[in-house]
Backbone bond lengths (Angstrom), bond angles and torsions (degrees), N, CA, C in turn:
res aa  C-N    CA-C-N  psi(-1)  N-CA   C-N-CA  omega(-1)  CA-C   N-CA-C  phi
1 X - - - 1.455 - - 1.530 108.86 -
2 X 1.311 115.99 135.76 1.466 121.48 177.51 1.520 109.61 -69.33
3 X 1.330 116.34 137.84 1.452 121.41 178.40 1.516 111.41 -109.50
4 X 1.322 115.78 140.61 1.467 122.72 174.49 1.519 107.26 -118.02
5 X 1.320 116.81 118.78 1.460 120.91 172.71 1.523 107.11 -89.74
6 X 1.324 115.95 121.28 1.464 122.69 -174.00 1.521 109.40 -112.38
7 X 1.333 115.95 107.91 1.461 122.61 177.47 1.526 107.99 -96.68
8 X 1.318 116.46 128.42 1.466 120.25 -175.07 1.517 110.45 -155.59
9 X 1.327 115.06 164.69 1.463 122.35 172.40 1.522 106.95 -117.52
10 X 1.303 116.96 136.77 1.470 120.29 -171.52 1.517 113.96 -65.15
11 X 1.340 118.32 -20.06 1.471 118.90 179.30 1.525 112.41 -114.51
12 X 1.308 117.94 16.59 1.462 120.50 177.53 1.521 110.15 -66.91
13 X 1.337 118.44 132.18 1.460 119.28 176.33 1.519 112.04 -62.86
14 X 1.317 116.75 -30.02 1.457 119.99 -177.69 1.527 111.76 -79.57
15 X 1.322 117.02 -26.62 1.469 120.29 170.53 1.520 108.94 -66.62
16 X 1.330 117.12 -41.22 1.467 120.13 175.25 1.522 110.29 -59.88
17 X 1.334 117.07 -46.88 1.466 120.32 -178.09 1.531 112.24 -65.31
18 X 1.316 117.59 -25.15 1.468 120.34 176.60 1.517 111.33 -66.89
19 X 1.333 116.77 -24.77 1.461 120.30 -179.89 1.514 110.61 57.35
20 X 1.313 115.86 -134.70 1.469 120.74 177.07 1.528 110.74 -113.60
21 X 1.333 115.94 26.20 1.471 119.21 179.21 1.521 112.32 -64.53
22 X 1.347 117.71 -36.09 1.460 119.49 177.95 1.519 110.38 -58.68
23 X 1.314 116.36 -44.48 1.470 120.27 -179.12 1.525 111.17 -64.12
24 X 1.323 117.65 -37.16 1.466 121.36 177.44 1.533 110.75 -65.53
25 X 1.329 115.85 -41.98 1.471 120.54 178.86 1.523 110.10 -65.50
26 X 1.321 117.42 -43.76 1.469 120.91 179.54 1.524 110.52 -61.41
27 X 1.329 117.37 -43.67 1.465 120.95 179.37 1.532 110.63 -62.56
28 X 1.304 116.52 -41.62 1.472 122.02 -179.55 1.526 111.46 -59.35
29 X 1.336 116.75 -36.82 1.462 121.25 -174.86 1.523 113.33 -105.69
30 X 1.327 117.46 6.49 1.458 120.73 179.85 1.522 112.72 64.69
31 X 1.329 117.07 33.76 1.464 121.81 -179.43 1.523 110.18 -97.11
32 X 1.307 115.54 155.75 1.469 121.65 179.01 1.525 109.00 -111.58
33 X 1.333 116.38 133.14 1.456 122.47 -178.57 1.523 109.82 -99.31
34 X 1.330 116.29 133.52 1.457 121.94 169.33 1.520 106.48 -109.71
35 X 1.319 116.32 118.61 1.464 123.56 -175.95 1.520 109.31 -86.00
36 X 1.344 116.43 126.85 1.458 121.95 -175.04 1.529 109.32 -131.88
37 X 1.341 117.36 81.98 1.464 118.48 178.00 1.524 111.24 -64.63
38 X 1.336 115.04 141.16 1.460 121.89 178.21 1.525 109.19 -133.93
39 X 1.328 115.33 162.72 1.461 121.72 174.26 1.523 106.91 -83.90
40 X 1.325 116.55 102.71 1.453 122.36 -175.27 1.520 114.62 -54.54
41 X 1.358 119.40 -52.34 1.464 119.21 -178.98 1.532 113.53 -60.04
42 X 1.320 117.30 -37.67 1.461 119.40 178.11 1.520 110.10 -68.55
43 X 1.331 117.15 -39.78 1.464 120.81 176.72 1.524 110.02 -60.28
44 X 1.327 117.02 -47.63 1.465 120.25 -179.46 1.526 110.62 -59.78
45 X 1.320 116.69 -43.49 1.462 120.18 -179.83 1.530 110.75 -63.27
46 X 1.320 116.18 -40.07 1.469 120.38 -179.24 1.532 111.58 -70.24
47 X 1.331 116.58 -28.90 1.463 120.18 -176.73 1.520 112.60 -97.16
48 X 1.345 117.68 10.72 1.445 120.42 169.64 1.510 117.21 96.75
49 X 1.331 119.10 18.14 1.459 119.75 176.13 1.529 108.56 -65.69
50 X 1.329 117.32 134.37 1.465 118.71 179.86 1.527 111.37 -59.82
51 X 1.321 115.72 143.69 1.464 120.89 179.32 1.527 110.54 -63.97
52 X 1.323 116.76 -36.93 1.466 121.75 -179.19 1.526 108.86 -108.89
53 X 1.296 116.85 124.18 1.450 121.11 176.50 1.519 108.12 -107.29
54 X 1.313 116.20 130.95 1.463 120.99 -179.78 1.529 109.36 -62.62
55 X 1.343 117.72 140.94 1.467 120.64 -179.63 1.530 113.50 -55.83
56 X 1.314 117.50 -29.50 1.466 120.25 179.31 1.525 111.70 -62.56
57 X 1.334 116.34 -34.08 1.466 119.66 177.81 1.528 110.77 -66.16
58 X 1.325 116.42 -42.79 1.455 120.51 178.43 1.521 111.88 -64.04
59 X 1.325 116.63 -40.78 1.463 120.66 178.28 1.525 110.59 -63.82
60 X 1.319 115.74 -43.91 1.459 119.19 178.74 1.531 111.03 -62.80
61 X 1.339 116.41 -44.83 1.467 120.58 -178.41 1.527 110.77 -59.78
62 X 1.325 117.50 -42.49 1.471 120.59 179.40 1.521 110.65 -64.36
63 X 1.328 116.07 -43.25 1.469 120.74 179.04 1.527 110.65 -62.59
64 X 1.337 116.24 -43.35 1.461 120.53 -179.39 1.518 111.62 -66.75
65 X 1.337 117.39 -39.13 1.476 119.54 177.21 1.521 110.58 -59.94
66 X 1.338 117.01 -41.87 1.469 120.03 178.19 1.526 110.98 -60.60
67 X 1.322 116.42 -44.22 1.478 119.86 179.11 1.520 111.28 -62.51
68 X 1.341 116.03 -45.99 1.464 119.70 -179.02 1.527 111.36 -62.60
69 X 1.314 116.33 -41.69 1.469 120.08 179.33 1.532 110.17 -62.33
70 X 1.320 117.11 -44.13 1.476 119.80 178.53 1.522 110.38 -62.79
71 X 1.323 116.26 -44.57 1.469 121.03 -179.42 1.527 110.97 -58.77
72 X 1.336 116.00 -37.96 1.464 120.82 -177.63 1.528 113.36 -89.29
73 X 1.347 116.48 -4.40 1.461 120.06 -179.39 1.520 113.28 70.64
74 X 1.347 116.81 30.86 1.456 121.58 -178.47 1.528 110.10 -110.36
75 X 1.324 118.12 132.26 1.467 119.23 172.39 1.521 108.83 -69.31
76 X 1.338 116.76 149.72 1.469 118.90 -179.54 1.515 109.84 -161.65
77 X 1.308 115.61 134.03 1.463 121.91 177.96 1.529 110.44 -81.03
78 X 1.327 116.00 143.02 1.467 120.03 173.76 1.518 111.33 -73.72
79 X 1.330 116.02 -34.63 1.466 121.01 -176.73 1.530 109.60 -135.49
80 X 1.326 116.97 88.01 1.463 119.16 179.53 1.525 111.42 -59.83
81 X 1.304 115.69 145.59 1.467 121.20 -178.83 1.526 112.18 -62.91
82 X 1.327 117.64 -30.84 1.465 121.64 -176.15 1.523 110.38 -125.49
83 X 1.321 115.20 66.40 1.462 120.83 176.69 1.505 108.58 -144.39
84 X 1.319 118.76 125.66 1.464 124.67 -5.03 1.524 111.51 -77.57
85 X 1.296 115.25 164.52 1.457 122.47 176.12 1.525 108.07 -144.81
86 X 1.299 116.92 174.39 1.456 121.62 -179.82 1.530 109.61 -69.84
87 X 1.321 116.44 115.10 1.467 121.93 -178.29 1.527 112.91 -85.09
88 X 1.320 116.51 -15.18 1.462 119.89 -173.11 1.525 113.45 -58.72
89 X 1.353 120.88 -49.20 1.466 118.77 -177.55 1.534 113.53 -58.69
90 X 1.328 117.03 -43.07 1.460 119.34 179.98 1.529 110.55 -69.41
91 X 1.329 117.10 -34.80 1.466 120.58 177.67 1.521 111.09 -66.43
92 X 1.337 116.80 -41.93 1.467 120.29 176.59 1.526 110.61 -60.46
93 X 1.340 116.61 -39.25 1.468 120.34 179.68 1.522 110.72 -65.44
94 X 1.328 117.23 -39.48 1.472 120.76 177.66 1.523 109.58 -62.27
95 X 1.317 116.39 -45.17 1.465 121.06 179.59 1.527 110.56 -61.58
96 X 1.325 116.82 -44.39 1.467 120.85 179.40 1.530 111.32 -65.42
97 X 1.321 116.77 -40.46 1.471 120.48 -179.89 1.518 110.89 -64.83
98 X 1.333 116.72 -42.77 1.463 119.72 179.13 1.525 110.07 -61.69
99 X 1.323 116.25 -40.61 1.459 120.72 179.53 1.532 111.38 -66.62
100 X 1.337 116.88 -40.25 1.460 121.26 -177.73 1.519 112.54 -74.17
101 X 1.333 116.67 -36.51 1.460 120.83 -176.99 1.515 111.83 72.34
102 X 1.318 114.97 179.39 1.460 120.69 174.66 1.509 115.65 96.10
103 X 1.322 118.05 0.45 1.459 120.89 179.20 1.515 110.49 -137.33
104 X 1.315 116.10 -169.46 1.457 122.86 -177.37 1.530 108.93 -107.08
105 X 1.322 117.24 106.93 1.458 122.06 -176.79 1.526 112.54 -64.03
106 X 1.320 117.22 -38.67 1.457 120.24 179.10 1.514 111.84 -62.12
107 X 1.324 116.32 -42.54 1.458 120.85 177.58 1.529 110.13 -63.66
108 X 1.319 117.30 -40.04 1.458 121.29 -179.87 1.530 111.24 -62.53
109 X 1.326 116.61 -50.57 1.469 120.35 -178.33 1.528 110.00 -61.81
110 X 1.330 116.61 -43.23 1.469 119.40 -179.72 1.534 111.03 -67.72
111 X 1.317 117.53 -37.41 1.473 120.37 179.47 1.525 110.91 -62.68
112 X 1.316 117.47 -39.24 1.462 120.57 178.67 1.529 111.02 -67.24
113 X 1.325 116.45 -46.41 1.471 119.79 179.28 1.525 110.91 -64.66
114 X 1.329 116.73 -39.14 1.477 121.09 178.49 1.524 110.79 -65.10
115 X 1.338 116.66 -37.57 1.467 120.02 178.28 1.521 110.12 -57.23
116 X 1.325 116.69 -39.59 1.467 121.36 179.92 1.527 111.36 -74.48
117 X 1.334 117.44 -52.39 1.467 122.36 -166.42 1.520 114.94 -89.60
118 X 1.328 117.49 -12.16 1.465 119.73 179.65 1.521 111.61 -123.23
119 X 1.326 116.00 -45.01 1.463 120.58 -170.06 1.520 114.32 -91.12
120 X 1.329 118.20 -6.52 1.459 120.96 179.18 1.518 113.30 64.66
121 X 1.336 116.37 34.65 1.457 121.05 -178.40 1.521 110.25 -109.74
122 X 1.319 116.07 157.02 1.453 122.51 -176.73 1.526 109.86 -95.47
123 X 1.333 117.98 112.39 1.466 120.97 -177.38 1.524 112.82 -74.60
124 X 1.322 117.18 0.74 1.463 119.73 171.14 1.525 110.95 -87.71
125 X 1.326 117.05 -6.82 1.464 123.16 -177.69 1.535 110.09 -85.45
126 X 1.313 116.14 131.16 1.469 120.92 -178.47 1.520 112.76 -56.00
127 X 1.338 118.04 -40.74 1.468 120.23 -178.56 1.523 111.84 -64.22
128 X 1.322 117.17 -37.00 1.467 121.44 178.80 1.525 109.77 -67.75
129 X 1.315 116.42 -43.76 1.466 121.03 178.97 1.524 110.58 -62.92
130 X 1.324 116.76 -45.98 1.466 120.80 -178.92 1.537 110.84 -63.52
131 X 1.324 117.31 -39.00 1.467 120.67 178.27 1.523 110.78 -64.02
132 X 1.323 117.23 -40.39 1.467 120.41 178.02 1.525 110.54 -65.37
133 X 1.321 117.27 -40.19 1.468 120.66 177.65 1.529 110.71 -61.47
134 X 1.322 116.73 -44.67 1.469 120.57 179.15 1.523 110.28 -62.95
135 X 1.339 116.57 -45.33 1.470 120.36 179.65 1.524 111.27 -56.58
136 X 1.333 116.22 -35.99 1.459 121.18 -177.40 1.524 113.18 -88.40
137 X 1.329 117.56 2.79 1.456 120.80 176.06 1.516 115.25 86.76
138 X 1.331 117.26 17.13 1.463 121.00 177.69 1.519 110.69 -99.31
139 X 1.311 115.90 157.30 1.455 122.62 171.13 1.523 107.23 -65.73
140 X 1.326 119.44 122.45 1.469 119.62 -178.42 1.520 113.59 -63.07
141 X 1.326 116.74 -22.04 1.460 119.84 179.50 1.524 112.70 -72.54
142 X 1.341 117.26 -10.61 1.462 119.79 178.19 1.531 109.79 -59.54
143 X 1.338 116.90 -27.56 1.469 120.85 179.48 1.520 111.88 -66.01
144 X 1.332 117.34 -22.37 1.461 121.10 -177.72 1.522 112.79 -91.50
145 X 1.321 116.01 -9.58 1.459 119.92 -176.50 1.527 110.59 -103.72
146 X 1.280 116.59 148.00 1.463 121.91 172.26 1.511 115.18 66.72
147 X 1.348 117.60 33.83 1.462 119.89 -179.00 1.530 111.51 -61.51
148 X 1.318 117.55 -41.57 1.455 120.42 179.55 1.526 110.51 -64.58
149 X 1.330 116.04 -44.72 1.465 119.75 178.32 1.526 110.41 -62.63
150 X 1.333 116.34 -37.95 1.463 120.50 177.96 1.515 111.66 -63.55
151 X 1.320 116.44 -43.74 1.464 121.06 179.02 1.523 110.81 -63.11
152 X 1.332 115.80 -42.09 1.466 119.56 179.40 1.520 111.30 -65.43
153 X 1.340 117.05 -42.90 1.465 120.69 179.77 1.526 111.14 -66.48
154 X 1.328 116.67 -39.37 1.469 121.47 179.25 1.531 110.10 -60.70
155 X 1.308 116.76 -44.72 1.461 121.76 177.60 1.528 110.81 -65.53
156 X 1.324 116.77 -43.46 1.467 121.26 179.90 1.533 110.54 -64.40
157 X 1.338 117.02 -37.69 1.468 120.39 178.17 1.526 110.78 -59.50
158 X 1.333 116.60 -41.98 1.456 120.64 -179.80 1.529 110.72 -63.33
159 X 1.321 116.74 -46.86 1.469 119.80 -179.78 1.527 110.41 -62.90
160 X 1.318 116.41 -41.54 1.458 120.77 178.76 1.531 110.36 -63.33
161 X 1.332 116.15 -42.35 1.468 120.42 -179.89 1.532 110.63 -60.66
162 X 1.321 116.99 -44.55 1.468 120.52 179.38 1.527 109.78 -62.19
163 X 1.329 116.80 -46.05 1.467 121.57 -179.29 1.528 111.51 -61.45
164 X 1.332 116.92 -35.99 1.467 120.71 -176.42 1.522 113.38 -88.68
165 X 1.332 117.19 1.04 1.460 119.55 176.07 1.511 115.20 82.08
166 X 1.322 116.87 26.23 1.468 120.71 176.46 1.531 107.31 -72.42
167 X 1.328 117.34 119.19 1.463 120.92 -173.13 1.517 113.62 -105.81
168 X 1.313 117.80 0.53 1.458 121.90 178.41 1.511 109.62 178.19
169 X 1.317 115.57 -177.44 1.468 120.55 179.22 1.529 109.65 -131.66
170 X 1.321 116.35 148.47 1.467 128.65 -5.45 1.526 111.23 -72.61
171 X 1.317 115.34 150.30 1.457 122.23 -177.02 1.523 107.48 -138.16
172 X 1.336 115.85 133.93 1.459 121.80 -175.02 1.523 108.42 -124.05
173 X 1.319 116.98 131.33 1.465 121.00 177.66 1.522 109.20 -124.12
174 X 1.337 114.79 128.62 1.466 122.94 173.92 1.524 105.84 -124.28
175 X 1.333 116.74 108.66 1.462 119.31 -175.85 1.520 109.60 61.29
176 X 1.325 116.72 -118.63 1.462 121.94 177.91 1.524 111.98 -99.57
177 X 1.314 117.52 -3.35 1.469 121.50 -177.90 1.525 110.21 -86.31
178 X 1.340 115.54 133.39 1.461 122.13 -177.28 1.519 110.13 -121.09
179 X 1.335 115.01 139.61 1.464 122.00 179.98 1.526 107.65 -133.62
180 X 1.335 117.01 122.91 1.466 121.31 -177.42 1.514 109.92 -112.84
181 X 1.314 115.32 121.64 1.454 121.20 171.69 1.515 113.77 103.62
182 X 1.327 114.59 148.64 1.456 120.24 178.25 1.525 110.94 -63.25
183 X 1.319 117.25 -22.85 1.460 120.86 178.93 1.527 112.60 -79.05
184 X 1.343 117.91 1.23 1.468 121.47 175.36 1.528 112.07 -108.67
185 X 1.320 116.84 9.47 1.463 118.93 178.52 1.526 111.89 -64.07
186 X 1.309 117.47 -34.16 1.470 119.95 176.59 1.526 110.45 -62.38
187 X 1.340 116.56 -40.66 1.466 119.95 177.57 1.527 111.01 -64.34
188 X 1.331 117.24 -40.01 1.460 121.08 176.94 1.524 110.12 -60.73
189 X 1.317 116.58 -43.97 1.462 122.20 178.19 1.531 110.31 -59.12
190 X 1.333 115.88 -47.57 1.473 120.03 179.90 1.517 110.82 -63.91
191 X 1.316 117.29 -39.79 1.460 120.39 179.83 1.528 110.76 -63.55
192 X 1.319 116.27 -47.27 1.467 119.27 -179.85 1.520 111.94 -63.70
193 X 1.325 116.96 -26.70 1.458 121.63 177.90 1.514 113.46 -86.28
194 X 1.357 117.31 3.76 1.452 121.49 179.31 1.506 114.79 74.28
195 X 1.335 117.22 19.13 1.468 120.80 -177.16 1.521 112.60 -105.72
196 X 1.318 117.13 1.39 1.466 119.88 -178.30 1.517 109.88 -143.85
């Protein structure tokens, strides 16, 4: 079975815009996804993102997010109430849920991103995390188990991402092929279908 390593940050606007298209593509091609949450800002700093970003870049990014959301038919806030926030608790919950099994990982990741970008909720809050776990069919108590293992995996994911050349999120790796951004999901689909 083909494997897709999926590097993402739980509050990334582009992870939200990806929706559950990755899961649809994986199902279409019989591929298996391994979810690898990372700390996006630390990844960017490690991979050479400039410390100072010109305001024009931020303005463009906001404008482009609005266009992408409209194109995809997704509601999206320009200024989420809780952004940025601590991504670690939600990332630990994703890691624990993947380990426990029994639910829908794509729904979980999208529910967390949607909580930030649509619902104005703080994904560092236990109630928000537990609600996302329930929505995705997981035991909400999974968030309370394996915190140390979650922290270790979260740190290991970051080191692995740097070693493998992950330059941003969302990022998808199949073998040696790398795809960066929700706008490259079509290319991933074509690649898995042998057309690219």
